[in-house]
C-alpha positions in Angstrom: 70.6 71.6 141.1 69.7 68.7 139.0 72.1 65.9 137.2 73.8 67.9 134.5 72.7 66.7 131.0 75.9 65.1 129.4 76.2 64.8 125.3 75.3 61.7 124.2 76.0 60.1 120.9 74.4 57.2 119.2 76.2 54.4 121.3 74.7 55.7 124.5 71.5 55.0 123.3 72.5 51.8 122.2 74.0 50.5 125.4 73.0 47.4 127.1 70.0 46.4 124.0 72.5 44.0 122.6 72.2 45.9 118.9 75.6 47.4 118.0 75.4 51.1 117.0 75.3 52.1 113.5 78.7 52.0 111.7 80.2 55.4 110.6 80.3 56.0 106.8 83.7 55.7 105.2 83.3 58.9 104.0 83.5 60.2 107.7 85.6 57.8 108.9 88.1 58.5 106.3 91.8 59.7 107.5 94.1 62.3 106.4 96.1 60.2 104.8 93.3 58.5 102.3 92.7 61.7 101.5 93.2 63.1 97.6 95.2 65.6 95.9 91.9 67.2 95.6 90.3 66.7 98.5 93.5 68.1 100.2 93.5 71.7 98.0 89.4 71.4 98.3 89.5 71.6 102.4 92.3 74.3 102.5 90.8 76.3 99.5 86.7 76.4 101.3 87.9 78.0 104.0 88.4 81.0 102.1 85.1 80.9 100.4 83.3 82.1 104.2 84.0 85.3 102.2 82.5 85.0 99.2 79.6 82.4 97.5 80.5 79.5 95.4 79.3 81.3 92.2 81.9 83.9 92.7 85.0 81.6 94.1 84.6 79.0 91.6 85.9 81.4 88.8 88.5 82.8 91.5 90.1 79.5 91.8 89.5 77.7 88.6 91.0 80.7 86.6 94.5 81.1 88.7 94.8 77.2 88.0 94.8 77.6 84.5 97.4 80.5 84.6 99.3 78.5 87.2 99.1 75.7 84.3 99.9 77.6 81.6 103.2 79.0 83.5 104.2 75.6 84.5 104.1 74.4 81.3 106.1 77.4 79.7 108.8 76.8 82.2 108.8 73.0 81.7 109.3 74.0 77.7 111.5 76.4 78.4 114.0 74.6 80.6 113.6 71.8 77.9 114.6 74.3 75.3 117.8 75.4 77.0 119.1 72.3 77.3 118.9 71.2 73.6 121.5 71.9 71.4 120.1 74.6 68.3 117.1 75.6 70.0 115.5 78.5 70.6 114.3 79.1 73.8 112.9 82.4 73.1 111.5 81.7 69.8 107.4 81.5 70.0 107.2 78.9 67.1 109.1 76.3 69.7 106.3 76.6 72.0 103.4 76.2 69.0 105.1 73.2 68.3 104.4 71.4 71.4 100.9 72.8 71.7 102.3 75.2 74.8 100.8 78.4 75.0 103.6 81.6 75.0 103.2 82.9 78.6 104.7 86.5 78.4 107.3 88.0 81.4 104.3 90.0 83.1 102.0 87.0 83.5 104.7 84.3 84.5 103.4 82.7 88.0 107.0 83.7 89.8 105.7 87.2 89.2 102.4 86.1 90.7 103.3 84.4 93.2 106.2 87.2 94.8 103.3 89.7 95.1 100.5 87.4 96.5 100.2 89.6 99.5 100.4 93.1 97.5 96.9 95.1 97.8 97.1 95.3 94.0 97.3 91.4 93.5 94.1 91.7 91.6 95.1 94.2 89.1 98.6 92.2 88.6 96.7 88.7 87.7 94.2 91.1 85.6 96.9 92.4 83.7 98.5 88.3 83.1 95.2 87.7 82.1 95.2 90.5 79.4 98.7 89.7 78.5 98.0 85.9 77.8 94.9 86.7 75.5 96.9 89.1 73.7 99.9 86.8 73.0 97.2 83.8 72.1 94.1 85.6 70.5 93.1 82.2 68.5 92.5 80.7 71.0 92.0 82.2 74.4 90.6 86.3 73.3 88.1 87.2 75.3 87.5 83.5 77.1 89.7 84.5 80.5 88.6 85.8 83.9 89.9 89.4 84.0 88.1 91.0 87.0 90.0 89.8 89.8 90.9 93.9 90.9 87.2 94.2 91.4 87.0 96.1 95.2 84.3 93.6 96.5 87.0 90.6 95.8 88.8 90.8 99.2 92.9 90.4 98.4 93.8 88.7 101.2 91.8 86.0 100.7 92.8 86.1 96.9 96.9 86.4 98.1 95.7 83.1 100.2 94.3 81.6 97.1 97.1 82.3 95.0 99.4 80.8 97.8 97.6 77.5 97.5 97.7 76.9 93.9 101.3 77.7 93.8 101.6 74.4 95.9 100.5 72.6 92.8 103.1 71.7 90.2 101.1 71.3 86.8 103.5 70.5 84.2 104.8 67.5 82.7 103.3 64.0 83.5 101.2 66.2 86.2 99.1 67.7 83.4 96.4 64.8 84.2 96.5 66.1 87.6 95.2 69.6 86.5 92.4 67.8 84.7 91.7 65.7 87.8 91.6 68.9 89.9 89.9 71.1 87.5 87.0 68.4 87.4 87.1 67.4 90.8 86.7 71.3 91.6 83.4 71.7 89.1 81.6 68.9 90.6 82.1 70.3 94.1 81.2 73.3 92.7 78.4 72.4 91.0 77.1 70.5 94.6 78.0 73.8 96.6 76.0 75.7 94.2 73.2 73.6 94.2 70.3 73.5 91.3 72.6 76.2 89.4 75.4 73.9 89.2 73.9 72.3 86.6 75.0 75.1 84.4 78.3 74.3 84.3 78.6 70.6 85.0 77.3 67.1 84.5 78.3 64.1 86.4 81.2 62.5 84.9 79.5 58.8 84.8 76.3 60.2 82.7 79.3 61.7 80.7 80.8 58.8 80.3 77.6 56.7 79.6 76.9 58.5 76.6 79.8 58.6 75.0 80.8 55.0 75.5 77.3 54.6 73.9 77.2 56.9 70.8 81.5 56.2 70.3 82.4 59.5 68.8 86.2 58.5 67.1 86.2 60.3 64.1 84.0 63.1 63.0 82.2 66.4 64.2 81.3 66.6 67.8 78.7 68.9 69.2 77.0 70.4 72.1 74.7 73.3 71.6 74.6 73.9 75.3 78.2 72.5 76.4 78.7 73.8 79.7 82.2 73.6 81.2 82.9 71.3 77.7 82.9 67.9 80.0 81.2 66.5 76.8 84.1 67.2 74.6 86.8 66.1 77.6 84.8 62.3 77.6 85.4 62.2 73.9 88.8 62.5 73.7 89.7 60.2 76.2 87.2 57.9 74.5 89.4 58.8 71.2 92.9 58.0 73.2 91.3 54.9 74.8 90.5 53.3 72.0 93.6 54.2 69.8 92.4 56.8 68.0 94.0 59.6 66.3 92.8 63.4 68.3 92.8 64.9 64.9 89.9 63.1 63.5 87.6 64.6 66.0 86.5 68.3 65.1 84.9 69.7 68.4 81.8 72.3 67.8 80.0 74.0 71.1 77.9 76.8 72.6 77.3 78.3 75.7 75.0 81.2 76.7 76.2 82.1 80.1 79.3 84.0 79.7 81.2 82.8 82.7 80.8 79.5 82.0 81.5 80.1 78.2 84.7 80.8 79.5 85.0 77.6 81.8 85.0 75.5 79.3 87.7 77.3 76.9 90.0 76.8 79.8 89.2 73.3 80.5 89.6 72.1 77.0 92.6 74.8 76.6 94.4 72.7 79.6 93.9 69.6 78.3 95.2 70.6 74.8 91.5 70.0 72.9 91.2 72.8 70.4 87.4 73.5 69.8 85.1 76.1 68.2 83.4 77.8 70.5 81.4 80.2 68.8 82.5 84.0 68.2 81.0 84.8 71.8 78.8 83.1 74.5 75.4 83.1 72.5 71.7 81.3 73.2 71.2 78.5 70.6 68.0 79.0 70.0 68.1 82.7 69.0 72.1 83.5 67.8 73.3 79.9 66.4 76.9 80.2 66.0 77.0 76.8 64.0 73.9 77.4 61.7 75.8 75.2 59.0 76.9 72.5 61.1 75.8 68.7 60.4 77.6 67.0 63.1 78.5 63.5 63.5 77.9 63.1 67.1 75.9 65.6 69.2 76.2 65.3 73.1 74.3 67.2 75.4 73.1 68.0 78.7 70.2 70.8 77.9 68.8 72.5 81.0 65.5 70.7 82.1 62.1 72.2 81.3 63.2 75.5 80.5 60.3 77.8 80.6 61.2 81.5 79.3 63.1 80.4 76.1 61.7 82.7 73.9 59.9 80.4 71.9 57.4 83.1 71.3 59.9 85.1 68.9 60.9 81.6 66.8 57.1 80.2 66.0 58.1 79.9 61.8 61.7 78.4 62.8 62.9 76.2 59.7 64.1 74.2 62.6 60.8 72.7 64.2 60.2 70.0 61.5 58.2 67.9 63.3 56.2 70.5 65.3 56.1 73.7 67.2 57.4 73.3 70.7 55.5 74.5 73.6 56.8 78.3 74.6 56.2 76.9 78.6 59.1 74.1 78.1 62.3 73.8 75.7 62.7 70.1 75.7 61.1 69.6 72.5 62.8 72.7 70.8 66.3 71.4 72.4 65.6 68.0 70.5 64.5 69.0 67.3 67.4 72.2 67.3 69.9 68.9 67.5 67.8 66.9 64.9 68.5 70.2 63.0 72.2 69.6 63.4 72.8 66.2 62.9 74.3 64.8 59.9 72.8 62.3 57.4 74.3 59.0 59.3 74.8 61.3 62.7 73.8 59.7 66.1 72.6 62.3 69.2 72.9 61.8 73.0 70.9 63.6 74.7 69.9 64.1 78.3 66.3 65.3 79.4 63.4 65.2 82.4 61.6 62.0 82.4 58.6 63.6 81.9 59.9 64.4 77.8 59.3 60.7 77.4 55.5 60.7 78.0 54.4 64.5 78.2 51.0 65.3 75.7 50.8 68.7 76.5 51.0 71.6 74.3 52.2 69.6 71.1 54.8 67.7 72.6 52.7 64.2 72.3 52.3 65.0 68.5 56.1 65.8 67.8 57.2 62.4 70.1 54.6 60.6 67.4 56.6 62.3 64.2 60.1 61.4 65.7 59.1 58.1 66.3 57.2 58.2 62.7 60.4 59.3 60.9 62.5 56.7 62.7 64.6 59.1 64.7 64.2 57.5 67.7 66.9 54.7 68.7 66.9 54.0 71.9 65.5 55.3 75.2 67.4 55.1 78.6 65.4 55.4 82.3 68.5 56.6 84.7 68.1 55.8 88.3 67.6 58.6 90.7 69.8 60.5 92.6 72.7 60.8 89.7 72.5 64.5 89.5 73.6 66.6 92.9 72.1 69.7 91.5 68.4 68.5 90.8 65.7 65.8 91.9 64.2 65.7 88.5 64.2 62.1 87.0 66.3 62.1 83.8 66.4 59.9 81.0 69.0 59.2 78.1 67.7 60.1 74.4 69.5 58.6 71.8 68.6 59.4 68.0 69.5 59.0 64.7 69.4 59.6 61.0 70.1 56.4 59.4 69.5 52.7 61.7 70.8 50.7 58.9 74.4 51.9 58.6 76.9 49.5 56.9 78.3 46.6 59.6 75.2 47.4 61.6 72.3 44.8 62.0 69.0 46.5 60.5 66.7 48.2 63.4 64.5 50.0 60.5 61.0 50.6 62.6 62.3 49.6 66.2 63.6 51.4 69.2 65.6 50.0 72.1 64.1 50.4 75.7 66.5 50.0 78.5 65.6 50.2 82.1 68.6 51.2 84.4 66.7 52.5 87.5 67.8 50.1 89.5 71.8 50.5 88.9 74.2 52.7 90.2 75.7 52.6 93.8 75.2 55.4 96.8 78.6 56.9 97.6 76.7 58.8 99.9 73.2 59.5 101.3 72.7 61.6 98.6 74.6 60.8 95.5 74.5 58.0 93.6 77.2 56.7 90.5 76.9 54.9 87.7 80.0 52.0 88.1 81.9 50.9 85.2 80.3 47.7 85.4 76.9 49.9 85.0 78.0 51.7 81.7 79.4 48.7 80.1 75.8 47.0 81.1 74.3 49.2 79.1 76.6 50.4 76.3 77.0 46.7 75.5 73.1 46.1 75.4 72.6 48.7 73.2 75.9 47.8 71.0 74.7 44.1 70.8 71.4 45.3 69.3 72.6 47.5 66.6 74.9 44.7 66.3 78.5 46.9 66.4 79.8 44.0 68.3 79.9 40.6 68.2 77.5 39.7 71.6 74.0 38.4 70.5 71.0 40.6 71.8 68.2 39.3 73.5 65.5 40.8 75.2 65.8 40.5 79.3 62.6 41.1 81.2 62.8 43.9 83.6 65.9 45.3 81.5 65.6 46.0 78.0 63.2 45.6 75.0 63.4 46.0 71.5 60.2 47.4 70.4 58.6 47.6 66.9 56.9 51.2 65.8 53.6 49.2 65.7 53.9 48.4 69.7 55.0 52.0 70.9 51.8 53.3 69.0 49.9 51.0 71.1 51.2 52.6 74.1 50.3 56.6 72.5 54.1 57.0 71.5 55.3 57.3 74.9 58.7 56.2 75.5 59.0 55.1 79.0 60.9 52.3 79.2 59.6 50.6 81.9 56.1 50.2 79.8 58.3 47.9 77.8 60.6 45.6 79.3 58.1 44.5 81.8 59.0 42.8 85.3 62.0 40.8 86.3 61.5 37.3 85.8 61.6 36.0 89.6 63.0 32.7 90.0 60.5 29.7 91.4 62.3 28.9 94.5 59.5 25.7 95.0 58.1 26.8 98.3 54.4 26.7 98.0 52.9 30.0 98.4 50.5 29.4 101.5 53.8 27.8 103.2 56.0 30.9 102.3 53.4 33.1 103.5 53.0 31.9 106.7 56.9 31.3 107.3 57.3 35.5 106.4 54.1 36.1 108.5 55.8 34.3 111.9 59.3 36.2 111.3 57.8 39.5 110.6 55.8 39.3 114.2 59.3 38.4 115.4 61.0 41.2 114.4 57.9 43.6 116.2 58.6 41.9 119.4 62.3 42.5 118.9 61.4 46.3 118.3 59.2 46.4 121.2 62.2 45.4 123.3 64.9 47.1 121.7 62.1 50.7 121.9 61.6 49.9 125.7 65.5 49.8 126.1 66.3 53.2 124.6 63.8 55.4 126.9 64.9 53.5 129.5 68.4 54.6 128.7 67.4 58.2 127.6 65.5 58.7 131.2 69.0 57.3 133.0 70.4 60.3 131.2 68.0 62.5 132.5 66.3 63.2 129.1 62.5 62.5 129.2 59.7 63.4 126.9 57.6 66.7 127.6 54.1 65.9 128.6 
């Protein structure tokens, strides 16, 4: 018998070459003690996902987290009332006064946990959801998941998830923990579901950038494709961070996917955000639940480039003021739908595919020209790639406004700001990029300096930002791609003559070729010593 081939790693190949093996990433080297609570919960629960796909598992887990949260908050309030002289622990109003949902006895978590291993656990959870909706109809009627008892859901797996969730205390100071767990799970599910995940989740750094740009402190906020409600959560965080009053913000949303609509209701409820998500789940194009709404702020990440949106049934729709959008792509239908719902002084921040900035097919170029001529396009931002785990389609941000000359702002009539942020962002693993706090601040500060809403002085920066007048945009065929306007980044002259620099670089390159050849031969020799040879 020949020599046994051993298992080899990267370090074996680089042995004796003088080159260190590639370092493990921080992610792979992370010790269990550095894991976050959300990661521990995900990894434990993820073992059970072998029995169901991500889309199904998502609603099982998030629904249970929501139910546990309601119970924990209820128990906490009840304990506080029992210690308060004159308080009535069994009076529903005592709970509503502190924005705590009333949880009837049959829906309380202690009963769910005690029966987690019973074959009827699914039916018990469904009964709990029904009871909570019945007792809290205004905010929760028809919005909770109630199919835990279905035969296809393994009750042993379900009981295991109940036991996992039972280990979380979601009351009191841990209310923000619930939000972190919820947000973390939404992001993980988006990645697990791949492309479909984008139906309910927008990367948090993009949401934060949109909010920092349009600053929704007071007024009506609207999202016609709200997914799980991340835009609203971030808007509320912005208000609190800037010392505002949450009561000054009214939230309106709509979502066509029934399970995602329920996710949004639960996500907002756990944050204490009161929102009008419409009578039911519905398509914003064909069943607009907020027909008369004129929003002060619109934040949206509509699905990119959807072809089957029913445009052939809406050819005479009054929303198409700037032109009939193509039946094969809804991008310009979304833009005009949001403009239709924008108040006279309102602002909109919208995520769209890059193609929306330059496409001339099926009337899109004509619509874009009319939007520019109507002075609606305030700012365009080209985003870096790999921000979305759910799609590789490059994305951009459109910022629209009906008024570029509001009080306390620099007059920018007939101008549009172009920001090329493609070089920003940091890779957090091999496939995923995020915008850092510094990136978000750089983009937002530049925008606000241009608008005159902060004390900084705006200046064009080659390769990053340019304020272009309507005439210049027209010379570019009304294409809105920032790269056409910002130009190339200025490179500082190091004083080295070109001929000398070129000779130095060529010499360096040939030296690296020699080193590469030596390394290649050494690795081949190591492979042969391990009895691994290329087949002839």
